[in-house]
C-alpha positions, 0 to 999 in steps of 0.5 A: 515440509509440512503443509500447513501454513501457519495462521500468521502467514494466512494473514499476510496472503490476504493482506497482499491481496487485498494490495493487488485488490486496491492496485488494479482498482486504483490502475483501472481508476485511476483518474478518479482517484486521489493520487492521481490529482496529487501527482498531477498537480507537482506534473509527476504521472509517470512517475505515480504509474511508475508507482503503481507498476511498481507496487501492483507486480511487487504485491503480486508476486509476494501473494504467490510467494505466499503460496509458493515459499520460496527465499526469494519471497520474503526478499519480494514481500520485504521489498512491495512493504517498502515501495508502498510506504515510499510511494505514502511518503511521496504522495504524503509529501505532494499533500501535503504541500498543497493541502487546499488542493489536494482536498479539493481534489478528495473531493471532486472524486468523491463527487466522481465516483456518487460519494458525498461528501461532508465538509465537517469532515473534510475539515477534520482529514485537511489539516496537516495532523490529519493527513500525517495520522493517515500515515501514520496508520497505513504505515503502522500496518506496514509495520505488522505486514513487516513483524510478521514476515520477520517472525515467518520468514524461515517460512520461505526457506523450509529446507532450511536446518532450524537453528537452535 
C-alpha cells in the first residue's frame, strides 16, 4: 500500500476537521447560535441536538477514516455530508417560514457575541433569495466534497485490486 495520501484526501481531511471544530463550537455556544433559535422557534430543540450530535459524530468519524482508510469510511463520510445537507435544508425550511424572526434571532446572536449588525446586510441576507443563495453555497461545498469523496473511493479500500 502506498502511504502517500493524495492531495484531494488531505483536502477532505481538512474539510471534515473544520466541520468537527464548527460542530464542537456550536455545541458549546449553541444558545448564541442562529440555528438553535430557529429550531427553538419551532419547538424543535430536541431535533436540533439530535442533528448536531449525529453530525459531530459523523464528521469526527469521517476525519478519522480519512487518516485510517477502511471500506466503511467512504460510507461514513458520505453519511456525514448527507446528514449535513438534510440539517441545512431543515434549518432553511424553518428560517423561510419566519424570515423576520430569523433576522431578529441572527441580530441578537451577533450582539451576544459582541459583533456589529448592519441593517443593509441584514436586508440583503434575510430575503428568500438570500437564504436560498446561502443554502446553495453550502450545498456546492457539499457537492464538491461528495465529488472528491467519490473520486477517492478506492482510497478507502486499498486492498482491492484496481478495476481496468
